[in-house]
Backbone as CSV, one residue per row, in Angstrom:
resi,resn,N_x,N_y,N_z,CA_x,CA_y,CA_z,C_x,C_y,C_z
1,MET,191.276,117.312,118.767,191.821,116.297,119.638,191.291,114.910,119.265
2,ARG,189.999,114.826,118.988,189.408,113.534,118.629,190.061,112.985,117.365
3,ARG,190.384,113.864,116.447,191.029,113.425,115.214,192.377,112.770,115.522
4,ASN,193.129,113.345,116.453,194.415,112.758,116.843,194.225,111.399,117.520
5,LEU,193.218,111.290,118.368,192.942,110.007,119.016,192.563,108.949,117.989
6,ASP,191.713,109.320,117.043,191.297,108.384,116.005,192.468,107.978,115.116
7,ALA,193.388,108.898,114.882,194.543,108.608,114.025,195.437,107.528,114.621
8,SER,195.394,107.367,115.939,196.234,106.347,116.586,195.663,104.944,116.412
9,GLY,194.444,104.847,115.892,193.828,103.536,115.735,193.500,102.880,117.067
10,GLY,193.408,103.675,118.099,193.099,103.146,119.416,194.298,102.801,120.263
11,LEU,195.484,102.915,119.713,196.688,102.525,120.458,196.884,103.310,121.744
12,VAL,196.440,104.555,121.778,196.600,105.341,122.999,195.747,104.785,124.133
13,LEU,194.837,103.893,123.805,193.970,103.289,124.815,194.366,101.852,125.133
14,ALA,195.564,101.479,124.753,196.032,100.118,125.039,195.997,99.820,126.533
15,GLU,196.331,100.794,127.346,196.316,100.586,128.798,194.900,100.335,129.303
16,ALA,193.922,100.975,128.694,192.528,100.751,129.085,192.117,99.313,128.808
17,VAL,192.552,98.782,127.673,192.243,97.387,127.345,192.950,96.459,128.336
18,ALA,194.219,96.711,128.579,194.977,95.879,129.520,194.361,95.923,130.917
19,ALA,193.880,97.078,131.323,193.259,97.206,132.651,191.997,96.364,132.753
20,ARG,191.267,96.254,131.671,190.063,95.416,131.682,190.412,93.934,131.672
21,LEU,191.496,93.582,131.046,191.916,92.178,130.984,192.589,91.697,132.263
22,ALA,193.319,92.571,132.906,194.173,92.198,134.040,193.473,91.415,135.151
23,PRO,192.271,91.776,135.569,191.650,90.997,136.649,191.460,89.520,136.300
24,ALA,191.268,89.229,135.025,191.010,87.847,134.607,192.276,87.064,134.297
25,VAL,193.280,87.730,133.727,194.457,86.993,133.255,195.759,87.402,133.937
26,GLY,195.695,88.425,134.761,196.911,88.938,135.390,197.481,90.089,134.594
27,ARG,198.151,90.961,135.298,198.658,92.184,134.671,199.699,91.912,133.586
28,GLY,200.635,91.027,133.863,201.684,90.737,132.880,201.149,90.105,131.616
29,VAL,200.259,89.141,131.774,199.657,88.488,130.607,198.826,89.487,129.819
30,ALA,198.052,90.305,130.524,197.239,91.325,129.845,198.125,92.260,129.027
31,HIS,199.218,92.690,129.633,200.146,93.573,128.926,200.686,92.889,127.677
32,ASP,201.097,91.648,127.792,201.652,90.924,126.649,200.622,90.740,125.538
33,LEU,199.400,90.390,125.893,198.353,90.205,124.887,198.062,91.507,124.148
34,VAL,197.983,92.581,124.895,197.690,93.884,124.281,198.874,94.356,123.438
35,ALA,200.080,94.116,123.898,201.266,94.505,123.122,201.313,93.750,121.795
36,ARG,200.957,92.474,121.833,200.927,91.681,120.598,199.899,92.263,119.620
37,ALA,198.740,92.617,120.136,197.699,93.195,119.277,198.122,94.561,118.741
38,ALA,198.842,95.320,119.553,199.281,96.658,119.148,200.287,96.613,118.003
39,ALA,200.943,95.494,117.834,201.938,95.364,116.763,201.296,95.075,115.398
40,GLU,200.014,94.830,115.400,199.300,94.509,114.154,198.798,95.789,113.483
41,PRO,198.530,95.715,112.173,198.075,96.916,111.453,196.782,97.520,112.010
42,SER,195.848,96.678,112.434,194.602,97.176,113.018,194.508,96.680,114.455
43,PHE,194.692,97.595,115.397,194.689,97.247,116.812,193.361,96.616,117.216
44,ARG,192.257,97.265,116.871,190.945,96.738,117.242,190.725,95.352,116.659
45,ALA,191.005,95.184,115.369,190.810,93.874,114.732,191.676,92.810,115.392
46,ALA,192.899,93.169,115.742,193.791,92.209,116.397,193.277,91.826,117.785
47,LEU,192.732,92.805,118.506,192.152,92.502,119.826,191.003,91.518,119.676
48,LEU,190.147,91.770,118.693,188.977,90.917,118.490,189.336,89.551,117.930
49,ALA,190.473,89.445,117.270,190.898,88.167,116.690,191.651,87.285,117.681
50,ALA,192.098,87.839,118.779,192.892,87.080,119.751,191.968,86.265,120.659
51,PRO,192.037,84.940,120.582,191.134,84.107,121.394,191.279,84.348,122.896
52,GLU,192.498,84.631,123.352,192.725,84.847,124.788,192.031,86.125,125.267
53,ILE,191.961,87.099,124.373,191.285,88.349,124.714,189.780,88.172,124.620
54,ARG,189.320,87.543,123.551,187.880,87.359,123.351,187.263,86.446,124.400
55,ALA,188.063,85.593,125.005,187.549,84.747,126.091,187.178,85.595,127.306
56,GLN,187.750,86.776,127.383,187.527,87.651,128.536,186.683,88.883,128.223
57,LEU,186.790,89.382,126.995,186.109,90.621,126.629,185.251,90.419,125.389
58,SER,184.017,90.893,125.453,183.150,90.862,124.278,183.563,91.976,123.318
59,GLU,182.990,91.954,122.137,183.263,93.026,121.177,182.842,94.375,121.761
60,ALA,181.700,94.414,122.431,181.229,95.663,123.037,182.200,96.142,124.117
61,GLU,182.751,95.229,124.900,183.701,95.615,125.947,185.002,96.134,125.355
62,VAL,185.445,95.543,124.256,186.637,96.045,123.567,186.355,97.456,123.055
63,ASP,185.197,97.642,122.438,184.845,98.965,121.924,184.736,99.992,123.046
64,GLU,184.195,99.605,124.187,184.131,100.520,125.335,185.531,100.906,125.794
65,ALA,186.433,99.928,125.837,187.807,100.206,126.260,188.507,101.133,125.270
66,LEU,188.131,101.053,124.011,188.753,101.885,122.978,188.064,103.244,122.804
67,ASP,187.081,103.518,123.629,186.374,104.800,123.578,187.074,105.773,124.523
68,PRO,187.759,106.786,123.996,188.524,107.688,124.854,187.665,108.459,125.861
69,SER,186.389,108.617,125.581,185.540,109.345,126.526,185.270,108.531,127.790
70,ARG,185.562,107.234,127.766,185.335,106.368,128.914,186.601,106.125,129.736
71,TRP,187.728,106.670,129.305,188.981,106.352,129.980,189.697,107.604,130.441
72,LEU,189.746,107.787,131.712,190.495,108.898,132.287,191.751,108.399,132.974
73,GLY,191.905,107.077,133.035,193.096,106.522,133.664,193.254,107.034,135.076
74,SER,194.413,107.497,135.420,194.718,107.999,136.761,194.588,109.509,136.859
75,ALA,193.933,110.122,135.905,193.838,111.583,135.880,193.272,112.139,137.184
76,GLY,192.226,111.530,137.700,191.621,112.008,138.936,192.590,111.975,140.104
77,LEU,193.333,110.891,140.217,194.325,110.757,141.279,195.400,111.834,141.160
78,PHE,195.874,112.068,139.940,196.910,113.076,139.731,196.403,114.481,140.072
79,VAL,195.169,114.770,139.709,194.590,116.077,140.038,194.468,116.224,141.549
80,ASP,193.978,115.178,142.210,193.857,115.227,143.674,195.205,115.455,144.344
81,ARG,196.230,114.771,143.869,197.570,114.943,144.447,198.108,116.353,144.217
82,ALA,197.888,116.867,143.018,198.373,118.218,142.718,197.658,119.243,143.588
83,LEU,196.370,119.092,143.740,195.622,120.025,144.584,196.051,119.917,146.040
84,ALA,196.280,118.693,146.504,196.734,118.500,147.883,198.103,119.140,148.083
85,ALA,198.977,119.027,147.102,200.321,119.616,147.215,200.234,121.134,147.279
86,VAL,199.365,121.703,146.488,199.191,123.144,146.482,198.630,123.619,147.824
87,ARG,197.758,122.822,148.377,197.145,123.188,149.658,198.008,122.807,150.853
88,GLY,199.116,122.103,150.577,200.035,121.708,151.656,199.578,120.486,152.423
89,VAL,198.731,119.677,151.820,198.244,118.469,152.462,198.774,117.276,151.691
90,ALA,199.550,116.414,152.330,200.102,115.247,151.654,199.036,114.168,151.540
91,LYS,199.018,113.487,150.396,198.104,112.370,150.182,198.871,111.151,149.807
C-alpha cells in the first residue's frame, strides 16, 4: 500500500494540504493553490515553490501534510456513521 501512495507523488494527499491552508486563505483559494501545484511534475516541489503556500506552511508542515500516516480525513466520521446505522441510531 505504501508503494502505491508513494507512486502518486503525494497527490492523494492534496486534500490534506488544502485542509491545512484553508483556515488562512479560505477553502476556495486553498483548493486552487493545491490544484495548481498538483498539475506540476513534482507536487511537493510545486507546493514548496508557491509563495502563497509557503507564506502559510513551512516545509515541515508541507511534509506532515504529505505523510499518509497523519491523514485519516473523514474516516472516523464515516466509521461512526456506519456503526450508528447498524445499531439503528441516527447521527
